[in-house]
C-alpha distance (Angstrom), angle and dihedral (degrees) to the residues before:
residue distance angle dihedral
X1 . . .
X2 3.80 . .
X3 3.81 105.9 .
X4 3.81 125.3 179.3
X5 3.80 119.3 -164.5
X6 3.80 117.5 -158.3
X7 3.80 117.6 -166.1
X8 3.79 146.1 141.8
X9 3.81 93.3 -121.6
X10 3.79 135.4 41.3
X11 3.80 124.5 163.5
X12 3.00 127.8 -96.8
X13 3.82 95.6 16.4
X14 3.81 96.3 50.4
X15 3.78 128.0 -2.1
X16 3.79 132.6 167.2
X17 3.79 98.7 153.6
X18 3.77 144.7 -25.7
X19 3.81 92.9 -43.3
X20 3.80 89.5 72.7
X21 3.81 93.4 51.0
X22 3.79 93.4 47.7
X23 3.82 99.3 48.1
X24 3.78 94.5 52.9
X25 3.79 93.6 43.4
X26 3.80 92.5 49.0
X27 3.79 92.1 56.0
X28 3.80 93.1 43.7
X29 3.79 95.3 50.3
X30 3.79 92.8 44.0
X31 3.80 86.4 59.2
X32 3.79 92.1 46.7
X33 3.81 87.6 53.0
X34 3.79 90.4 56.9
X35 3.79 100.3 -96.6
X36 3.81 131.7 108.3
X37 3.80 113.8 -106.4
X38 3.80 121.6 179.0
X39 3.82 134.0 174.9
X40 3.81 131.3 -144.9
X41 3.81 114.4 -159.7
X42 3.82 136.2 167.3
X43 3.81 114.1 -97.0
X44 3.78 98.8 -117.2
X45 3.80 126.0 177.9
X46 3.81 93.3 -107.8
X47 3.79 125.0 146.2
X48 3.80 93.8 -108.6
X49 3.79 94.2 50.0
X50 3.81 92.6 46.0
X51 3.80 93.9 48.6
X52 3.81 97.6 48.4
X53 3.78 131.7 69.6
X54 3.80 120.4 -111.0
X55 3.78 131.4 -170.1
X56 3.81 120.9 -141.4
X57 3.81 109.2 -130.9
X58 3.82 104.5 165.0
X59 3.80 142.4 19.1
X60 3.78 131.8 -174.9
X61 3.80 145.5 144.5
X62 3.80 124.0 -112.2
X63 3.79 134.3 -175.6
X64 3.79 123.3 -104.9
X65 3.79 111.5 -179.1
X66 3.79 111.0 -54.8
X67 3.78 91.2 -19.1
X68 3.77 138.0 54.9
X69 3.79 137.6 -128.7
X70 3.77 135.0 -152.9
X71 3.76 119.2 -129.0
X72 3.77 137.2 -178.8
X73 3.78 132.7 -160.8
X74 3.79 120.3 -138.0
X75 3.78 130.3 -174.6
X76 3.79 138.1 -166.1
X77 3.79 110.1 -118.3
X78 3.81 96.1 -170.7
X79 3.83 95.5 82.9
X80 3.80 88.1 -150.0
X81 3.80 94.2 131.4
X82 3.78 95.9 61.4
X83 3.80 92.2 -119.2
X84 3.80 138.7 53.9
X85 3.80 113.1 -91.4
X86 3.80 119.3 -163.8
X87 3.80 123.3 -168.1
X88 3.81 124.6 -152.6
X89 3.79 109.5 -146.1
X90 3.80 116.8 -159.7
X91 3.82 108.3 166.1
X92 3.77 113.2 -134.3
X93 3.80 94.4 16.3
X94 3.79 111.4 51.6
X95 3.81 105.3 17.8
X96 3.80 96.2 88.1
X97 3.79 132.7 120.8
X98 3.80 96.3 -118.5
X99 3.78 124.9 59.6
X100 3.81 95.8 -146.2
X101 3.76 141.5 4.3
X102 3.80 103.4 81.0
X103 3.80 125.0 126.8
X104 3.81 90.4 -125.0
X105 3.82 95.8 51.0
X106 3.81 90.1 121.7
X107 3.80 90.7 57.2
X108 3.81 92.4 43.0
X109 3.78 95.5 54.3
X110 3.80 96.3 40.6
X111 3.80 87.1 54.7
X112 3.82 91.1 46.7
X113 3.80 92.8 51.3
X114 3.81 92.0 45.4
X115 3.80 92.2 51.2
X116 3.81 93.2 45.5
X117 3.81 94.1 53.2
X118 3.80 93.0 40.5
X119 3.81 89.9 54.7
X120 3.82 94.2 46.0
X121 3.80 89.0 55.6
X122 3.81 98.2 40.2
X123 3.81 92.8 46.2
X124 3.82 90.7 46.5
X125 3.80 92.6 -131.0
X126 3.83 90.3 159.5
X127 3.82 98.7 -162.8
X128 3.79 119.4 -162.2
X129 3.80 88.9 -138.4
X130 3.80 140.5 0.3
X131 3.81 119.3 -143.5
X132 3.81 112.6 -162.5
X133 3.79 123.0 -167.6
X134 3.82 128.9 -142.1
X135 3.79 126.4 -35.2
X136 3.82 95.8 -51.9
X137 3.82 88.7 74.0
X138 3.81 99.9 21.5
X139 3.82 96.1 103.4
X140 3.80 89.5 67.6
X141 3.84 95.4 83.7
X142 3.82 88.6 55.4
X143 3.79 93.2 42.9
X144 3.79 98.0 53.7
X145 3.80 91.9 46.3
X146 3.79 99.2 42.9
X147 3.81 112.9 18.1
X148 3.82 109.9 96.3
X149 3.81 95.2 -137.5
X150 3.80 94.2 50.7
X151 3.80 101.1 49.9
X152 3.81 90.9 110.9
X153 3.81 86.8 79.2
X154 3.80 96.0 44.9
X155 3.80 93.5 112.1
X156 3.81 94.0 45.9
X157 3.83 110.4 108.7
X158 3.79 114.2 -120.7
X159 3.81 124.4 -159.6
X160 3.81 120.7 -164.2
X161 3.80 115.9 -151.6
X162 3.80 114.8 -161.8
X163 3.79 113.7 -153.1
X164 3.80 94.8 169.2
X165 3.79 121.7 9.0
X166 3.79 94.3 -170.9
X167 3.81 90.5 77.8
X168 3.80 111.1 63.4
X169 3.82 107.7 161.0
X170 3.81 93.1 -121.5
X171 3.81 113.4 -172.6
X172 3.80 140.3 173.7
X173 3.80 118.0 -88.0
X174 3.80 90.1 -115.6
X175 3.81 85.9 77.6
X176 3.79 91.9 66.9
X177 3.82 90.5 90.9
X178 3.81 89.5 67.9
X179 3.80 92.1 63.3
X180 3.83 110.7 91.2
X181 3.82 113.5 -96.5
X182 3.80 112.7 -59.0
X183 3.80 137.6 161.2
X184 3.80 107.2 -86.1
X185 3.81 93.3 -146.3
X186 3.82 87.1 72.0
X187 3.80 91.2 65.1
X188 3.80 90.8 117.7
X189 3.81 90.4 72.7
X190 3.80 89.0 63.2
X191 3.80 101.3 37.2
X192 3.77 128.6 92.2
X193 3.80 118.8 167.2
X194 3.80 93.5 -21.7
X195 3.81 97.5 -48.3
X196 3.78 136.5 88.7
X197 3.80 103.3 -102.4
X198 3.83 111.6 -171.6
X199 3.80 94.5 -168.0
X200 3.81 92.8 50.0
X201 3.81 89.4 47.7
X202 3.79 90.8 50.5
X203 3.80 91.8 51.0
X204 3.81 90.2 51.7
X205 3.80 97.7 44.1
X206 3.81 104.7 34.9
X207 3.80 118.0 97.0
X208 3.80 90.5 -133.5
X209 3.80 134.1 9.1
X210 3.78 123.1 -151.1
X211 3.77 132.4 -174.6
X212 3.78 125.9 -159.6
X213 3.80 96.8 -107.8
X214 3.77 136.7 14.2
X215 3.80 90.6 -123.6
X216 3.80 91.0 57.1
X217 3.80 91.5 47.7
X218 3.80 89.6 57.1
X219 3.81 91.1 48.4
X220 3.80 92.5 53.1
X221 3.80 89.8 66.0
X222 3.79 88.8 65.0
X223 3.82 105.4 22.0
X224 3.81 116.6 31.5
X225 3.79 104.9 125.3
X226 3.79 95.3 -96.0
X227 3.81 100.1 -33.6
X228 3.81 96.4 95.8
X229 3.82 94.0 111.2
X230 3.81 91.2 48.3
X231 3.79 92.4 53.9
X232 3.80 89.2 52.0
X233 3.82 90.5 51.5
X234 3.82 94.2 46.8
X235 3.80 97.1 35.7
X236 3.80 92.8 116.3
X237 3.82 92.1 70.2
X238 3.81 98.4 40.9
X239 3.79 126.8 99.1
X240 3.77 137.1 166.9
X241 3.80 119.7 -127.6
X242 3.77 115.6 -178.0
X243 3.79 114.1 -128.8
X244 3.75 118.9 -117.8
X245 3.78 129.2 -149.8
X246 3.76 127.8 -117.0
X247 3.79 100.6 -108.9
X248 3.79 90.3 -169.7
X249 3.81 92.0 61.6
X250 3.81 94.2 33.5
X251 3.78 102.1 49.8
X252 3.82 117.8 133.2
X253 3.80 90.4 -164.0
X254 3.82 92.8 62.8
X255 3.82 106.4 17.1
X256 3.80 108.2 134.9
X257 3.82 91.9 -160.9
X258 3.81 90.9 69.5
X259 3.78 128.4 90.8
X260 3.80 88.4 -140.0
X261 3.78 127.0 12.1
X262 3.79 117.1 -139.6
X263 3.79 147.6 175.1
X264 3.79 133.4 -148.9
X265 3.80 88.9 -85.8
X266 3.80 95.3 63.1
X267 3.81 100.7 19.6
X268 3.80 98.6 127.5
X269 3.79 96.8 48.2
X270 3.80 98.9 43.6
X271 3.79 95.3 35.5
X272 3.79 86.8 61.4
X273 3.82 90.6 60.9
X274 3.80 89.8 57.5
X275 3.78 91.1 46.8
X276 3.80 90.0 52.1
X277 3.81 90.7 53.1
X278 3.81 90.2 52.6
X279 3.79 93.7 45.3
X280 3.81 92.4 48.5
X281 3.82 92.2 47.2
X282 3.81 95.4 46.8
X283 3.81 100.2 32.1
X284 3.80 96.9 -113.0
X285 3.81 132.5 148.0
X286 3.81 110.4 -103.3
X287 3.81 91.6 -158.6
X288 3.81 92.2 66.3
X289 3.81 126.3 74.4
X290 3.79 110.9 -93.5
X291 3.81 118.4 -135.1
X292 3.80 117.4 -169.8
X293 3.79 133.9 -169.6
X294 3.80 116.8 -160.4
X295 3.78 120.5 -178.4
X296 3.76 149.5 50.3
X297 3.79 115.3 -19.5
X298 3.80 96.2 -133.3
X299 3.78 137.9 118.3
X300 3.79 92.4 -102.7
X301 3.81 88.0 65.7
X302 3.83 90.4 42.7
X303 3.80 88.1 -119.6
X304 3.81 88.6 143.2
X305 3.81 87.8 68.5
X306 3.79 94.9 54.5
X307 3.85 102.9 79.9
X308 3.80 96.0 54.1
X309 3.80 92.0 37.0
X310 3.81 90.6 56.7
X311 3.81 92.0 47.0
X312 3.81 92.0 49.8
X313 3.81 92.6 43.3
X314 3.80 90.8 56.0
X315 3.80 89.3 46.6
X316 3.82 97.7 46.5
X317 3.81 102.0 32.3
X318 3.79 101.1 26.3
X319 3.78 129.7 -122.3
X320 3.79 93.4 -55.7
X321 3.84 98.6 127.9
X322 3.79 145.2 46.6
X323 3.80 126.5 -125.8
X324 3.81 124.3 -159.7
X325 3.82 121.9 -179.7
X326 3.82 127.4 -161.6
X327 3.78 119.0 -179.3
X328 3.77 149.4 71.3
X329 3.78 136.7 -129.6
X330 3.78 135.0 107.7
X331 3.80 111.2 35.2
X332 3.80 93.5 -136.9
X333 3.81 92.3 55.7
X334 3.81 91.8 44.8
X335 3.82 90.5 52.2
X336 3.81 93.7 48.1
X337 3.78 92.4 49.8
X338 3.80 92.3 46.5
X339 3.81 91.0 48.7
X340 3.81 91.0 60.3
X341 3.81 89.9 64.1
X342 3.81 88.6 76.7
X343 3.82 89.2 65.5
X344 3.79 97.4 44.9
X345 3.78 118.6 129.3
X346 3.79 94.3 -164.7
X347 3.81 88.1 -65.1
X348 3.81 108.9 90.3
X349 3.81 138.1 50.6
X350 3.79 143.3 146.3
X351 3.77 141.1 -149.4
X352 3.79 108.9 -159.4
X353 3.78 109.0 -158.3
X354 3.77 140.3 37.7
X355 3.80 122.4 -57.5
X356 3.80 117.6 161.2
X357 3.83 95.9 -170.8
X358 3.80 91.8 49.0
X359 3.79 90.7 51.1
X360 3.82 90.2 55.7
X361 3.79 90.9 49.7
X362 3.82 90.7 48.9
X363 3.79 92.6 51.9
X364 3.81 88.1 50.4
X365 3.79 98.2 43.5
X366 3.80 103.4 37.8
X367 3.77 125.4 93.5
X368 3.81 94.4 -153.9
X369 3.80 136.6 14.9
X370 3.82 118.2 -147.3
X371 3.82 117.3 -140.8
X372 3.83 109.0 163.9
X373 3.83 90.5 160.0
X374 3.79 120.6 168.5
X375 3.82 88.0 -155.4
X376 3.80 123.7 23.4
X377 3.82 112.7 159.4
X378 3.80 93.1 -171.5
X379 3.74 110.5 -27.2
X380 3.77 120.6 -144.7
X381 3.79 98.4 -167.6
X382 3.79 93.4 72.5
X383 3.82 89.3 49.9
X384 3.80 91.8 50.7
X385 3.80 88.7 47.7
X386 3.80 92.4 51.9
X387 3.79 90.1 50.4
X388 3.84 89.5 54.4
X389 3.81 96.8 44.3
X390 3.81 95.6 -104.9
X391 3.80 116.7 139.3
X392 3.83 115.9 -125.3
X393 3.80 120.7 -130.3
X394 3.79 103.3 -166.5
X395 3.77 147.7 162.8
X396 3.79 112.3 -108.8
X397 3.80 97.4 -112.2
X398 3.81 140.4 113.3
X399 3.78 114.9 -28.1
X400 3.80 91.0 -5.3
X401 3.80 87.5 65.9
X402 3.81 89.9 51.1
X403 3.81 98.4 47.7
X404 3.82 108.2 34.4
X405 3.80 126.1 68.0
X406 3.81 116.5 -163.3
X407 3.80 118.0 -118.2
X408 3.80 88.9 -120.1
X409 3.83 89.1 67.6
X410 3.82 126.8 75.5
X411 3.83 109.0 -79.0
X412 3.80 89.1 1.8
X413 3.78 118.8 165.7
X414 3.81 108.5 173.5
X415 3.77 142.4 52.6
X416 3.81 119.6 -114.4
X417 3.78 130.9 -161.0
X418 3.80 120.3 -150.1
X419 3.81 91.8 -138.1
X420 3.79 142.6 -7.5
X421 3.80 103.7 -87.0
X422 3.79 138.7 122.8
X423 3.81 92.2 -110.9
X424 3.80 92.3 52.0
X425 3.80 91.9 48.2
X426 3.80 91.5 51.4
X427 3.81 92.5 45.9
X428 3.80 90.3 50.5
X429 3.80 91.8 49.3
X430 3.81 88.9 51.8
X431 3.82 91.1 50.6
X432 3.81 90.2 48.9
X433 3.80 92.2 51.4
X434 3.81 89.8 52.0
X435 3.79 89.6 50.3
X436 3.81 91.0 48.5
X437 3.81 89.4 57.1
X438 3.82 89.6 59.5
X439 3.81 99.8 77.0
X440 3.80 94.9 -178.8
X441 3.79 94.7 54.0
X442 3.81 93.0 42.4
X443 3.80 89.1 54.5
X444 3.81 91.5 48.8
X445 3.81 94.3 48.0
X446 3.80 94.4 47.4
X447 3.80 91.0 54.1
X448 3.80 91.4 43.4
X449 3.80 96.7 52.6
X450 3.79 94.2 46.4
X451 3.81 88.3 61.5
X452 3.82 95.4 52.9
X453 3.81 113.4 112.6
X454 3.80 113.8 -131.9
X455 3.79 93.9 143.0
X456 3.79 127.3 138.9
X457 3.80 87.1 -119.4
X458 3.79 85.7 74.0
X459 3.81 98.6 36.8
X460 3.80 97.1 45.5
X461 3.81 91.2 66.7
X462 3.80 89.0 62.7
X463 3.81 90.8 53.9
X464 3.81 91.3 47.5
X465 3.80 90.6 51.3
X466 3.80 90.2 49.9
X467 3.81 92.2 49.9
X468 3.78 91.5 48.1
X469 3.81 90.8 50.4
X470 3.81 86.5 67.7
X471 3.77 90.9 64.6
X472 3.80 100.0 -92.6
X473 3.79 105.9 146.3
X474 3.80 106.6 -178.3
């Protein structure tokens, strides 16, 4: 099968969250399974894109409203990623340091989608299927079915994968002129509650819709930021496919970011070396259990609950644990978490920002990973943690519900909260500290979780089956 993925993120070229990890891994593991997976991504001004060589392979002009824009397509000829990555360069719109967060994001991503489809047609790539990801690419199903210049792809199946349904790309109707020429009487395929809603349009127009876990798919019927009714109407074409992790990138036996590599056989001994490196670097007490939080410091991840939860945990439980935070997000949350460093007694620290190597070391050196997320469509952090023998402490939602079994259950290996609240976080920390005191069970659980299979090798077969259900034979 010839599969093209179109997305706003793809690790290592551009990553904000799990979307970037998933898109690249999907293409790579499709290729490993004997198919042909490719990715189309905006040509941002990120460190990876700047520091690598790219070859221009195509140039053209496309319409955007009453004007036009020039675009070029670049590719990486090194083949080091395990899949073909193509970059859409639109000077002035896409070549910026940040992936999102600009006032003209609607214009940027309409132009990106227009250029991507225009190139696919002009270059005669003839994919068997196009898989678009989240709202940044969700207008493509509408475009290839209804835009006059893109009708050559009308019979090409399109799958929409939703990584986070809370973000929908909603824009004013005045933006409709930027979409390549289409019949205005089809406006209902774009509209949701009086606005153009790319995600809603994608759900309507895609041949199939997937989410990144079955648990999250069920939640979207009741909590999808206003699209609940639409999910009920389109339920027949929706399915949940749990994300996998790239076990080549996330491999504790070969990970160069670690102080000591390890396997399930020697996890306790060698994991301790990584913990010591973290404790030395961040002035923490190696004799206490180490809890880490890795991710975006936003309300969706319940990061706003962390500062007061840590204060109350120290007050109610005592200073029996370490906390280490890696992430960035809302300035207020960053400031509150940084402020707590002044009260540390060798048991609390933060790293505000993004550091891929540090994240690997934290997964390897931590005893527990905290994920009290209010919304977690799949969650990759808990899967990385399991791979590195770190016990997940999670809220019972979305993909966390699907992938973590509480220690109170038979063969359980994690700690679950019933909801995202300060009291539940503190209770879970207390349960984790009690577990940490039981050396025999900690040893057993660490070995157990490192043997769990959440690899893409397993997940990719579900995507292949979905693609083939649309009539793709090869």
